[in-house]
C-alpha positions as CSV (number, residue, x, y, z in Angstrom):
1,M,23.9,2.0,46.9
2,S,26.1,-1.1,46.8
3,A,27.7,-2.4,43.6
4,L,25.5,-5.5,43.9
5,A,22.3,-3.4,44.1
6,R,23.4,-1.3,41.1
7,G,24.2,-4.4,39.1
8,A,20.8,-5.9,39.9
9,L,19.0,-2.7,39.0
10,L,21.0,-2.5,35.7
11,F,20.1,-6.1,35.0
12,L,16.4,-5.5,35.6
13,V,16.3,-2.3,33.6
14,S,18.2,-3.9,30.7
15,G,15.9,-6.9,30.8
16,A,12.8,-4.7,30.7
17,L,14.1,-2.6,27.8
18,G,15.1,-5.8,25.9
19,L,11.6,-7.3,26.5
20,A,9.9,-4.1,25.3
21,G,12.2,-3.8,22.3
22,G,11.6,-7.5,21.4
23,F,7.8,-7.1,21.7
24,A,7.8,-4.0,19.5
25,L,10.0,-5.7,16.9
26,G,7.6,-8.7,17.0
27,I,4.6,-6.5,16.3
28,F,6.4,-5.0,13.2
29,A,7.9,-8.3,12.0
30,Y,4.9,-10.5,12.5
31,P,3.0,-9.5,9.3
32,Y,6.1,-9.8,7.2
33,L,7.1,-13.2,8.5
34,F,3.8,-15.0,9.0
35,L,1.2,-13.4,6.8
36,A,3.0,-12.3,3.7
37,D,2.5,-15.7,2.0
38,I,-1.2,-15.9,2.5
39,V,-3.1,-15.6,-0.8
40,A,-6.9,-15.1,-0.7
41,E,-9.1,-16.7,-3.3
42,E,-12.6,-15.3,-2.9
43,K,-15.0,-15.1,-5.8
44,V,-18.1,-12.9,-6.4
45,E,-21.3,-14.9,-6.4
46,N,-22.9,-14.7,-9.9
47,P,-21.1,-11.6,-11.2
48,A,-23.1,-11.6,-14.5
49,A,-26.3,-11.0,-12.5
50,R,-24.8,-8.2,-10.4
51,K,-24.8,-4.6,-11.4
52,L,-21.3,-3.3,-12.2
53,L,-20.8,0.1,-10.5
54,A,-17.1,0.9,-10.9
55,R,-13.6,-0.3,-11.6
56,G,-10.2,0.9,-10.7
57,E,-6.5,-0.1,-10.5
58,F,-4.3,0.2,-7.5
59,I,-1.1,2.2,-7.9
60,H,2.2,2.7,-6.1
61,A,1.5,6.1,-4.7
62,N,5.0,6.9,-3.7
63,P,7.6,5.1,-5.9
64,S,10.4,6.3,-3.5
65,D,8.9,4.1,-0.8
66,P,9.6,0.5,-1.5
67,I,7.6,-0.8,1.5
68,H,4.2,0.8,0.9
69,Y,3.0,-0.3,-2.5
70,G,0.0,-1.8,-4.2
71,K,-1.1,-3.1,-7.6
72,G,-4.0,-4.9,-9.1
73,K,-7.6,-4.2,-10.0
74,V,-10.7,-3.6,-8.0
75,T,-14.3,-4.0,-9.2
76,V,-17.3,-2.7,-7.3
77,Y,-20.6,-4.4,-7.8
78,D,-23.9,-3.5,-6.2
79,G,-23.4,-4.5,-2.6
80,V,-19.8,-5.8,-2.8
81,L,-16.3,-4.5,-3.5
82,H,-14.0,-7.2,-5.0
83,L,-10.2,-7.1,-5.1
84,E,-9.3,-9.0,-8.2
85,P,-6.8,-12.0,-8.2
86,D,-3.9,-9.8,-9.3
87,F,-4.3,-7.6,-6.2
88,E,-1.1,-7.3,-4.1
89,V,0.2,-4.9,-1.4
90,G,3.4,-4.9,0.6
91,P,2.8,-6.5,4.0
92,G,2.3,-4.5,7.2
93,P,0.1,-4.2,10.3
94,K,-3.6,-3.3,10.4
95,F,-4.4,-2.6,6.8
96,H,-8.0,-1.6,6.0
97,V,-10.0,-1.1,2.8
98,Y,-11.6,2.4,2.6
99,L,-14.0,4.1,0.2
100,V,-12.7,7.7,0.0
101,P,-14.5,10.7,-1.6
102,E,-11.4,12.1,-3.3
103,L,-10.6,11.0,-6.8
104,N,-6.9,11.6,-6.6
105,V,-5.5,10.3,-3.3
106,L,-1.9,11.1,-2.7
107,P,0.5,10.2,0.2
108,S,-0.1,13.8,1.5
109,T,-3.9,13.4,1.5
110,N,-5.2,13.2,5.1
111,V,-7.5,10.2,4.5
112,A,-8.4,10.0,8.2
113,R,-10.1,13.4,7.9
114,T,-12.2,12.6,4.9
115,M,-15.7,11.1,5.1
116,F,-14.4,7.6,4.3
117,V,-16.2,4.3,4.7
118,D,-14.2,1.5,6.3
119,L,-15.1,-1.7,4.6
120,G,-13.0,-3.8,7.0
121,R,-9.5,-5.1,7.6
122,L,-7.6,-6.5,4.7
123,K,-7.8,-10.3,4.7
124,A,-4.6,-11.0,2.8
125,F,-1.8,-9.1,1.1
126,K,-2.4,-11.0,-2.1
127,G,-5.3,-12.3,-4.1
128,S,-9.0,-11.9,-4.6
129,Q,-11.1,-10.7,-1.7
130,N,-14.7,-9.5,-1.1
131,Y,-15.9,-6.7,1.1
132,P,-19.6,-5.9,1.6
133,V,-20.6,-2.3,0.8
134,P,-23.1,-1.2,3.5
135,A,-26.6,-0.5,2.4
136,G,-27.2,3.2,1.8
137,V,-23.7,4.0,0.6
138,E,-23.9,6.0,-2.6
139,L,-20.9,4.8,-4.5
140,A,-21.1,7.7,-6.9
141,R,-20.0,10.0,-4.0
142,F,-16.7,8.0,-3.6
143,G,-13.8,8.6,-6.1
144,S,-11.3,6.0,-4.7
145,V,-10.7,2.8,-2.9
146,V,-7.6,2.9,-0.7
147,I,-5.6,0.5,1.3
148,W,-4.8,2.4,4.6
149,C,-2.6,1.4,7.5
150,E,-4.7,2.4,10.6
151,Q,-1.8,1.7,13.0
152,F,0.4,4.3,11.5
153,G,-2.0,6.5,9.5
154,V,-0.2,5.8,6.2
155,L,-1.5,5.4,2.7
156,I,-0.5,2.1,1.2
157,S,-2.2,2.2,-2.2
158,P,-5.0,4.1,-3.8
159,A,-7.2,3.1,-6.8
160,A,-9.2,5.8,-8.5
161,L,-12.7,4.5,-9.5
162,K,-14.2,4.9,-12.9
163,H,-18.0,4.8,-12.5
């Protein structure tokens, strides 16, 4: 192989690796750069007329991990789960809101193997948000609400529910 061919091959391989690395970095950096400042402001329609089923507060499950944290309150009414205005989690990709049967969810808990109910993708990293609870879900069977990163299978923040 000539020096020119080796140089061209090296250039192409380096370009492909650079493109792949840049794409991967973009996937990780996107939520931090473009979505972290979005604050949701959803309200619960007529909360006084709704039946209050449970309340909880999100905690920082692993204080030694500065990236995966959460705080704020959650209220569950008949038919809707409401993240309160003080809700906040550290930004990241593909976060979902789950109802989980366990009362004490730890970073070591294999949430993906529990009989969780996925209420949907997190709409914002800060602020009040509503998630419909599907008909037929018996809330009394669920001890926690968790914010879960589906992309990496990581617990972001749990909130034990007080029924």
